[in-house]
C-alpha positions in Angstrom: -0.2 -0.2 -0.1 0.5 3.1 -0.9 -0.4 7.0 0.9 -2.2 9.2 -1.1 -3.2 12.3 -0.9 -6.8 13.1 -1.4 -9.4 16.0 -1.9 -13.0 14.9 -3.0 -15.0 18.2 -3.8 -13.6 20.8 -6.0 -15.8 23.0 -8.0 -15.3 24.6 -11.3 -15.8 28.5 -12.3 -16.3 28.4 -15.7 -16.1 25.7 -18.1 -15.9 27.1 -22.5 -16.6 30.8 -21.8 -19.7 30.4 -19.1 -20.2 29.4 -16.0 -20.4 26.2 -13.9 -20.6 26.7 -10.4 -22.0 30.2 -9.9 -20.4 31.0 -6.7 -16.8 30.1 -7.7 -13.7 32.3 -9.0 -14.1 32.6 -12.7 -10.0 31.5 -12.6 -11.2 28.3 -11.4 -11.3 26.4 -14.6 -11.0 22.9 -14.9 -6.8 23.8 -16.9 -6.3 25.6 -13.7 -7.8 23.7 -11.4 -5.7 20.3 -11.9 -2.4 21.8 -12.5 -3.1 23.7 -9.1 -4.1 20.5 -7.8 -0.8 18.6 -8.7 1.6 21.4 -8.8 0.9 23.7 -6.1 -1.1 21.7 -3.1 1.0 18.7 -4.2 -2.4 15.9 -3.7 -2.7 12.9 -5.4 -6.7 12.7 -6.5 -9.6 15.0 -7.0 -13.0 15.0 -7.5 -14.0 17.5 -10.2 -17.6 17.6 -8.6 -19.0 18.8 -11.3 -17.4 16.6 -13.9 -20.5 15.8 -15.7 -21.3 19.2 -16.6 -21.9 19.5 -20.7 -19.4 22.1 -20.9 -16.8 20.6 -18.3 -16.9 17.1 -20.3 -16.2 19.2 -23.7 -13.0 20.4 -22.0 -11.8 16.8 -20.1 -12.4 15.2 -24.1 -10.3 17.8 -25.7 -7.6 16.9 -22.7 -7.9 13.6 -23.7 -7.7 14.0 -27.5 -4.1 16.8 -26.6 -2.7 13.8 -24.2 -3.1 15.9 -20.9 -5.8 13.4 -19.3 -5.3 10.1 -19.6 -7.7 7.1 -18.8 -6.2 5.0 -15.6 -6.7 0.9 -15.0 -9.0 0.3 -12.0 -10.9 4.1 -13.4 -10.0 8.1 -13.1 -8.6 9.7 -15.3 -4.8 10.6 -14.9 -3.5 13.8 -15.6 0.0 13.9 -16.6 0.7 10.9 -14.5 0.9 13.4 -11.9 -3.2 13.0 -10.4 -5.9 10.9 -10.4 -8.9 12.6 -11.3 -12.8 11.3 -10.7 -15.5 13.1 -12.4 -18.2 13.8 -10.3 -21.9 15.9 -9.5 -23.5 17.6 -7.1 -26.7 17.3 -7.0 -29.6 19.6 -4.8 -32.4 17.4 -3.6 -35.4 18.7 -1.5 -35.0 17.6 2.1 -38.8 15.6 3.3 -40.3 18.4 5.3 -38.8 21.4 3.9 -35.2 23.0 2.8 -32.4 20.9 0.8 -29.1 19.1 1.1 -26.5 18.9 -2.0 -25.1 15.3 -2.3 -22.0 14.0 -4.1 -22.0 11.2 -6.9 -19.2 10.1 -8.7 -18.6 8.0 -11.9 -15.4 5.5 -12.9 -15.4 7.8 -16.5 -16.5 10.0 -18.8 -18.8 7.4 -20.5 -20.9 6.8 -17.1 -20.3 10.9 -16.2 -22.2 11.7 -19.7 -24.6 8.7 -19.2 -25.2 10.2 -15.9 -25.8 13.6 -17.0 -27.9 12.9 -19.4 -30.5 11.3 -17.0 -29.8 14.6 -15.0 -30.9 16.4 -18.0 -34.8 15.4 -18.0 -34.8 15.8 -13.7 -33.0 19.6 -13.3 -33.9 22.7 -15.5 -30.0 24.3 -16.8 -27.9 20.4 -16.4 -25.0 23.2 -17.7 -25.0 24.8 -13.9 -23.3 23.3 -10.9 -25.7 21.8 -8.1 -28.8 22.6 -9.4 -32.2 20.9 -7.5 -33.3 18.4 -9.2 -36.8 17.2 -9.6 -36.4 13.7 -7.4 -36.6 12.5 -4.1 -32.9 11.2 -2.6 -33.7 7.6 -2.7 -34.4 8.0 -6.5 -30.9 10.1 -7.0 -29.4 7.2 -5.2 -31.0 4.2 -7.4 -29.9 6.3 -10.4 -25.9 6.4 -9.0 -25.9 2.4 -8.1 -27.5 2.0 -11.3 -24.3 3.4 -12.7 -22.2 1.7 -10.3 -21.1 5.2 -9.3 -20.1 6.4 -5.7 -22.6 8.4 -3.2 -21.8 11.1 -1.0 -23.3 12.6 1.6 -22.5 16.4 1.0 -21.4 19.2 4.5 -23.6 17.1 6.1 -24.2 19.3 9.1 -24.1 23.1 7.3 -27.3 25.2 8.1 -27.4 25.5 3.8 -28.3 22.4 2.0 -26.6 19.9 4.9 -29.1 17.4 5.0 -28.5 16.9 8.9 -28.4 20.9 9.2 -31.0 22.0 7.1 -33.5 18.7 6.6 -33.8 16.0 8.4 -32.5 14.6 12.1 -32.2 10.6 11.1 -29.9 9.4 7.4 -33.4 7.1 6.7 -35.5 10.3 6.8 -33.7 10.7 3.4 -31.2 8.5 2.5 -31.5 4.9 2.2 -28.4 4.1 4.4 -27.1 1.4 2.5 -26.5 3.4 -0.5 -24.6 5.9 1.1 -21.0 5.1 0.5 -19.0 8.2 2.8 -20.3 11.0 4.6 -18.7 14.6 4.5 -18.1 16.2 7.9 -17.7 20.5 6.4 -15.5 22.8 7.3 -17.4 23.2 10.8 -17.6 19.7 12.5 -15.1 16.9 13.5 -14.4 13.7 14.3 -15.5 15.1 17.7 -19.1 16.1 16.7 -19.9 13.5 14.4 -19.1 10.5 16.4 -21.9 11.8 19.2 -24.4 10.3 16.3 -24.6 6.7 16.2 -25.9 6.7 13.3 -22.1 7.6 11.4 -20.6 4.5 13.1 -20.7 2.8 10.2 -19.6 5.4 8.0 -15.9 6.9 6.4 -16.0 10.3 6.7 -14.6 12.5 4.6 -12.9 16.2 4.7 -13.3 18.0 1.4 -12.2 21.4 0.7 -15.8 22.4 -0.9 -13.5 24.6 -3.6 -14.6 27.8 -5.2 -11.3 29.0 -5.8 -7.8 27.8 -6.5 -6.8 28.7 -3.4 -9.1 26.5 -1.6 -8.1 24.2 -2.7 -7.2 21.0 -0.2 -8.0 23.1 2.5 -9.2 19.8 4.1 -8.1 16.7 2.3 -7.5 12.8 3.0 -4.6 10.7 3.6 -6.1 7.4 2.0 -4.0 3.6 1.5 -4.0 2.3 -1.6 -3.1 -0.1 -4.1 -3.3 2.4 -6.6 -4.6 6.2 -7.1 -7.8 4.9 -9.4 -11.3 4.9 -8.7 -12.5 1.1 -7.5 -9.0 1.9 -5.0 -11.0 4.7 -3.2 -14.3 2.9 -3.2 -12.5 0.2 -1.4 -10.7 2.5 1.0 -14.8 3.7 1.4 -15.8 0.9 2.7 -12.4 -0.3 4.0 -12.4 -3.1 2.2 -8.4 -5.1 0.5 -6.6 -3.0 2.3 -7.7 0.0 1.2 -8.8 2.5 3.3 -9.2 6.5 4.6 -5.8 6.6 7.0 -6.2 10.4 7.6 -8.8 13.2 7.6 -6.9 16.8 7.7 -9.7 19.9 8.0 -9.6 22.9 10.2 -10.8 23.7 13.5 -14.6 23.3 13.4 -14.1 27.0 14.8 -12.6 28.2 11.7 -15.2 27.7 9.8 -17.7 30.3 8.9 -21.4 28.2 10.3 -19.8 26.7 13.4 -21.8 28.9 15.9 -25.5 30.2 15.7 -25.9 34.2 14.7 -28.5 36.6 14.0 -29.7 36.6 10.4 -30.4 40.5 10.2 -27.5 41.2 12.1 -24.8 38.8 12.6 -24.7 39.1 16.4 -23.7 35.7 18.4 -27.2 34.6 19.7 -27.2 33.1 22.2 -28.2 29.6 23.3 -32.1 29.2 24.0 -33.0 32.7 23.4 -35.8 33.5 21.4 -34.9 36.8 19.9 -31.5 38.6 19.3 -30.9 42.3 21.1 -31.6 43.8 17.7 -35.2 42.1 17.7 -34.9 39.7 14.8 -35.9 36.5 15.3 -34.0 34.9 12.8 -31.3 32.8 13.3 -28.7 31.1 11.0 -28.1 27.9 13.1 -24.8 26.5 13.7 -23.2 23.6 13.0 -22.2 23.4 16.9 -25.5 23.7 18.0 -27.1 21.7 16.0 -25.5 18.6 16.6 -26.7 19.7 20.2 -30.0 19.1 18.5 -29.8 15.9 16.8 -26.8 13.5 18.5 -28.1 11.2 20.7 -25.1 11.1 22.3 -23.3 13.3 24.4 -20.0 12.4 24.3 -18.3 11.0 20.9 -18.1 7.4 20.8 -15.2 6.8 18.3 -15.1 3.1 16.1 -12.5 1.0 15.7 -12.6 1.8 12.1 -12.0 5.4 12.3 -8.8 7.2 11.8 -7.4 10.2 13.0 -8.1 13.3 13.0 -6.0 16.2 12.3 -6.7 19.5 12.7 -4.3 21.9 10.2 -4.3 24.9 9.4 -3.7 26.0 5.6 -0.6 28.4 4.6 -3.6 30.5 3.3 -4.9 31.1 7.0 -2.0 32.0 8.8 -1.5 35.8 10.1 1.1 37.3 8.8 2.4 34.6 5.6 2.1 36.8 3.1 2.4 35.9 -0.8 6.3 36.7 -0.8 6.9 34.7 2.0 4.4 31.7 0.1 6.7 31.8 -2.5 10.1 31.7 -1.0 8.4 28.2 0.6 7.3 26.8 -2.5 10.7 28.0 -4.2 12.4 25.5 -0.8 9.2 22.4 -0.8 7.8 22.3 -3.6 4.0 22.0 -2.8 2.1 22.8 0.1 2.3 18.8 1.2 5.4 18.7 1.6 5.3 21.2 3.4 2.6 20.3 5.6 4.1 16.9 6.0 7.8 16.8 5.4 9.6 19.8 6.5 11.6 20.1 9.5 10.9 23.0 12.0 15.1 23.9 11.1 14.3 24.1 7.4 11.1 26.0 7.9 13.9 28.7 10.0 16.0 28.8 6.8 13.0 29.8 4.7 11.1 32.1 6.8 13.4 33.0 9.7 12.3 31.5 13.5 8.9 33.2 14.6 6.9 32.8 11.6 8.2 29.2 11.5 7.1 28.7 14.7 3.6 29.8 13.6 3.6 27.8 10.1 4.6 24.5 12.8 2.0 24.9 15.0 -1.0 25.8 12.8 0.2 22.3 10.7 -0.2 20.1 14.7 -3.1 22.4 15.3 -2.0 24.4 17.8 -3.0 27.1 18.0 -6.8 29.0 19.2 -9.5 30.2 17.7 -12.2 33.2 17.8 -15.5 31.5 16.0 -16.8 31.6 13.0 -20.5 31.9 12.8 -23.8 33.4 10.0 -21.2 32.8 6.8 -18.2 34.8 8.5 -15.0 32.9 9.3 -13.6 32.2 12.6 -10.1 34.0 13.2 -7.4 32.3 13.7 -5.3 33.7 17.1 -1.3 32.0 16.7 1.9 33.5 18.9 
């Protein structure tokens, strides 16, 4: 088995000159995504979660014809023999009693992704855009993924906007068939300590992904996997812990850095006191934070981690570190190559040689999660407090 780093949730901003993910940066094109993920971030696998959108598929086909992409044995596409690319879709489905949730659907090759796109066009108003509402129940969406031998992921499960637990239901079976769920993505404002307070999640593998809407955000959360080969089939085995394949570690932000960690007033943004009926501004509208929602839906006061649960490493990306500006980051990349190398391989002494003692200690504290955070809320990211 070999070690691979993976981010299974990255969006496309534009393809063939037209928008794909409306909220994503225009610079987040397929070509830029692949190059940035391989050369700057240094990850080994990525899921292009808008990979079934027709304009993105046309660009994938062009890269295959140009030789920049090639079919990977076992499924997936290989980018310049540096990065395995999985094509996926993020699909929005209405909840059974209101709200809506996002789900990830992954496929082994371009042909299967195109076939899924053809079906999706029959239940969506505009299939050229990402994350659009499908006029089906989540059970039906799962059936279509299973029919194509795909992978079905619950996206950012606890967030107040488009999270299954955060926005729709208290129990998984109320919205999806648990037998057809391959993994649960925790989202930026939650971690294993929080999620393992739900007994029904004990059997599932957790994923920590970026949900990147811009190039710098790729791999702000990511996973370490042990695989024989970086293929779609091996990744699916890892999600189910088969044939020695596994997710060996989750790397994520401290949950308090997430912009929906705690509750906030929808009108003025003030922190919402637990149990309060109104804000000091008079509003009764609240954006319920992930932490506060988990207090409502959990069935354990303390987490119980199953034996298969890997470590969750709280880690802060370089971009989040106060005082580490673009010039210093470029010196680090020149010295070590990629962000994965900086976070996992460079010693404290090597960092000191490049950016000096004080900044090196900040980076070391951030990559080991030894930081203090002012919690995020209501769409505003938390703030990092470092020595």
